[in-house]
N, C-alpha and C positions, 0 to 999 in steps of 0.2 A: 504492500500498500501506497500511497506518497505519505510524505514527511511536507512539513512547510516547505523546508529547503528545498525540494523533490523538484520541483516547476518554477526553475532560476525564474525572475521576472527578467522581461528582454524590456528593449525600449522601442515604445510604438515607433511605427513611421515616420509620425506629422509632427511626432513631439521634437520642437527646434531647442534651440540653443536656451538655454534661460529659463526653460519652462518649466513647471515643477512636477515632475512624474506622480503620478496618482496611483494608488495602490487598491487592486480589490481583490479580497479574499473570496475563494468561491469553494462553497463547500460539494462535493463530489457525495454522493451516495454509491454511484454504479459509473462504471468505465463508458456504459452505452446512455448514458441519461448526463449528458457533459452540454456545456452552455453553445454547443453547433452557431446556429447564424445570431447569437447573440455577440459571441467573442469578436470579430470581425468591427462587430459597433465599440464597442473596450474601446480596442487598440487605437480607431480610431479616433473616440474623446480624450486618449490618453492615458488610459491606462495599461501598466502592467499587471499582473494576473500570477495570482501563486493559487494552486488550487491542492486543495484538504482531502485528501479523499477518506472519507471519516469512520466509518468501519476500522477501529484499530488505532485512529486516531486519541494523540496526545494532551486533550483540552487546554491542558496546565499552561502549556508551551503560547498558549493564542491569548492575545490581550484583546480583549474583546472588542475594544473603540480605536484600537489600533489603525486596521483600514481605513481606506477615507471610504469604502464600502464593499457590504459582502454581499454574495450574491450565494442563495441556496436554493439550489437543482431539488429536483425530483427525487423518487425513488419506486420499488417495489416494497416496500414496508410501509405499515400503518405506526403513526405516532405511537399510536397504545400499544406496541408491541417491544415494550423496551426491554421483555423479559428473554425474547427473542434478541432483539439487537442492544443490548446494554447501554452501549457507545450514544444511544436518543439523547437518554438523561441526562449527560455533561453536555450534549448541543445543545438541546434544549434553554437549559441555564446560560449557555453562551450567547444565545440569540436575545435571553430573557434580557442581558447583561447590557448587549448592543442596541436593545431597543432602552431601555430604561439613560442609556445615556442620548440617547435620540440621536443616532448613528445611523446612516442610511442604511437602509436593506430594501434587497429585492428578493422578490422569493418567487417561485415555483413552483405547480403543486405539492408536490410533499414541500416544497417549504414551503409555501403560504399554509399550509396545515400547521406547521411548524412554529409557522410565528403566532396563529391567533392560538397555541398549547402554549405559548413563551407569552404573549397578552394573557393569560387566566382566561380561556374559554376554551370547550372540550372538543376534541376531531372524534369524531364517532361514523360507521358506515352511515354509505347513505341509501336513497330506496332503487336507486339502479347506478351499472357499471356502467360510465356514459364512454363511450369509443368511439373516435371517429369524431369529425367535422361538424361543429355544430354552430347554431349561431349565439352569442349572450351579446346583450343588449345593455350598455352605460346605461347608470341611474342618472337623475338628475345630475346629481355631484360629477360622477362619472365622465359626463358629457366636458366638464371642464377638467380635466383630467388628460394624463396620458392615454387613458385606457379608450380615451374617444376614438382612435384611429383603429378598434379594431368596430366600428360600428356598422351594420349590416356585412362585415369581413366572416365566413365560416371559421372556426379555430380549432386545431387540434386539439380534443382533448380524451384524458385515459388516463380514468382517477373512480374511486367508486365511496369515497371517504367526503365528509361536506365535515360541517361547525358547525356553531352558536358565532356569531359578530360578537367580538369583542366589545368592552367599554371602550370609549375614546374613541375608536375609528371610523369611518364614513365608508360606506358599503357604494362600490364604486359602478359592478356591473353584477349582471345575473343572468340563471338561463330556464326555457321550462321545467328543467329537470333538479335545478340548483338554484338557490337563491343569491347566495351570495359567493357569488363566484370571482371577486376581485375584492382588496379592501386599504387604505393606503390610510399614513399619518402626515400631516401635511404634505412635503411636497418632499419628503427622504423618507419612505416607509410603504411601500408600494410589493402586495401580492398577489398573485393572479393563480387559479387553477385550472385552467388550458395552457398550454404547451408549449406559448410563443416560439421557440427557441427550434423546434422541430424540423431538420432540414429530409427529402429524400431519402438521405443512406442513413441517416437515425429512423428513419421512419420505418425504413426495408430492415433493417435488423431488428428491431419490434419487434415486426409480425414473423417474424424469421423466432425469436427468441420465444415467441408468444402462441407458437402454432397450437400446443394442445390443449390451453388455457382457451384462448379464441374457436378452437372446435368444441370446446365443451359447452361455450355461452351460447355457441349455433350464432357466431360472428363471421362468417363471409370475408378471408384477407385478401380475396380477391377485390371484393366491395371494396375493403378499406383505400388498397390501393387508388382505384380508379376515384373515390375522393379525392386522398391526396396527388394524383396526376390533375384535379381540377381545380383544386384551392388551394396548396401551397405556396404554389407562387403569389399569390394574392398575398394572402397570411401572410409572409414574410416579410413582405412590400410593407405590411402595415406591421410588422411587429420591428421593425427597423423605426419607424415614422416613432410608435409607442416607449421601445427602449432609449432611443434620443432623446423624445422629448423628458424623457426621467432623466437620464446623466445630464442633458443639459441643467435643467430646476436644480442636481442637488450639487452642481457645480458654481450656483450664482450667490 
């Protein structure tokens, strides 16, 4: 597993002389569920990346407030499965300390759920396993947030867990199946249940790795491939706008 110094920060292509190099700490739960199309946007905005593979990580070596940004990625486990994945307890503590310090955090799927848990909410099984491209519509508040860029754009979903909205956050988006699809705090914390990071290569790998589970649920992989072919390019454009606006906001 990667350690804090196993992914040495590199200088982004557009970082000029005298520019301060921003640091992003990426909490990754599975090497196949990585930054995807978010990585080039981070580098374009002047971030060097440190990837921490959370299983087996030494969280005591991490200063929760040190990085300019923490990105919490997705994973197959549930927040409530800490008995099987004991590192989740320490990860939640790190995220909680980060949020209490009001330092920027961006969470995706499991990352959003970990943020909700860190803020005192409870994560639990939802009514359905939402897999595929789905419409997620911004709320009134979301229409003036970075989430506005996904309005009318089907986005990739792959989750069956949900949460009650934590106190002190703003609900930014919902879907017909799940009321809480995105929430934020000010301009510095943003959590989304969907997967804006997915590239075609990631999508295909997920389908291959989940072939038995998809078959058991009666979900046709070829149907998902057709959805990805139809919607992914548009979603990636919306993802770039969403994430860029978020990064611009925390840089102010």
